[in-house]
C-alpha positions as CSV (number, residue, x, y, z in Angstrom):
1,M,20.9,91.0,3.0
2,V,17.7,90.4,4.9
3,T,16.7,94.0,5.2
4,L,17.0,94.6,1.5
5,E,14.9,91.6,0.8
6,L,12.2,92.7,3.3
7,A,12.1,96.2,1.9
8,D,11.7,94.9,-1.6
9,R,9.0,92.3,-0.7
10,M,7.1,94.8,1.6
11,A,6.9,97.3,-1.2
12,K,4.9,94.9,-3.2
13,V,2.2,93.9,-0.8
14,P,-0.7,95.8,0.8
15,S,-0.8,96.8,4.4
16,G,-1.8,94.0,6.7
17,T,0.0,91.3,4.6
18,A,2.9,89.3,6.0
19,V,5.8,88.1,4.2
20,R,8.3,85.3,5.1
21,V,12.0,85.7,4.3
22,E,14.7,83.1,4.7
23,V,17.6,84.2,7.0
24,G,21.0,82.6,7.7
25,S,21.6,83.2,11.3
26,W,20.0,84.5,14.6
27,Q,21.9,87.9,13.9
28,E,19.8,88.3,10.7
29,V,16.6,87.5,12.8
30,E,17.6,90.3,15.2
31,L,18.4,92.6,12.3
32,A,15.0,91.9,10.8
33,A,13.2,92.6,14.1
34,R,14.9,95.9,14.5
35,W,14.2,96.8,10.9
36,A,10.5,96.0,11.3
37,Q,10.2,98.1,14.4
38,S,12.0,101.0,12.9
39,T,9.9,101.0,9.7
40,G,6.5,100.7,11.4
41,N,6.1,97.0,10.6
42,F,5.6,94.1,12.9
43,L,7.6,90.9,13.4
44,V,5.0,88.1,13.5
45,D,7.1,85.0,13.9
46,S,10.8,84.0,13.5
47,G,12.9,80.9,13.7
48,P,16.5,80.0,13.2
49,D,16.0,80.1,9.4
50,F,13.2,82.6,8.7
51,V,11.4,85.8,9.7
52,E,7.8,86.7,9.1
53,V,7.0,90.4,9.1
54,R,3.5,92.0,8.7
55,R,3.4,95.2,6.7
56,G,2.1,97.9,9.0
57,P,1.5,97.8,12.7
58,L,-0.9,95.5,14.4
59,T,-4.3,97.2,15.1
60,D,-6.8,96.6,17.8
61,P,-9.9,95.2,16.1
62,I,-12.1,96.5,18.8
63,R,-10.8,100.0,18.6
64,D,-11.4,99.9,14.8
65,L,-15.1,99.2,15.1
66,P,-17.3,102.2,14.1
67,V,-18.8,104.2,17.0
68,E,-22.5,103.6,17.4
């Protein structure tokens, strides 16, 4: 199941890293997208046979700059 594989692979990578997982259907793509959103991750890319999910939310690089 795609969510179990994503959870397992995400646990092994640092925040900001993306992982690509093979899927078997568009239903699994949609499931992975919902899983990413509900767990605070970000769906980077998807296709008919894969999803790529980034661990952690996207950040605004300008907002993350130190205040001068």
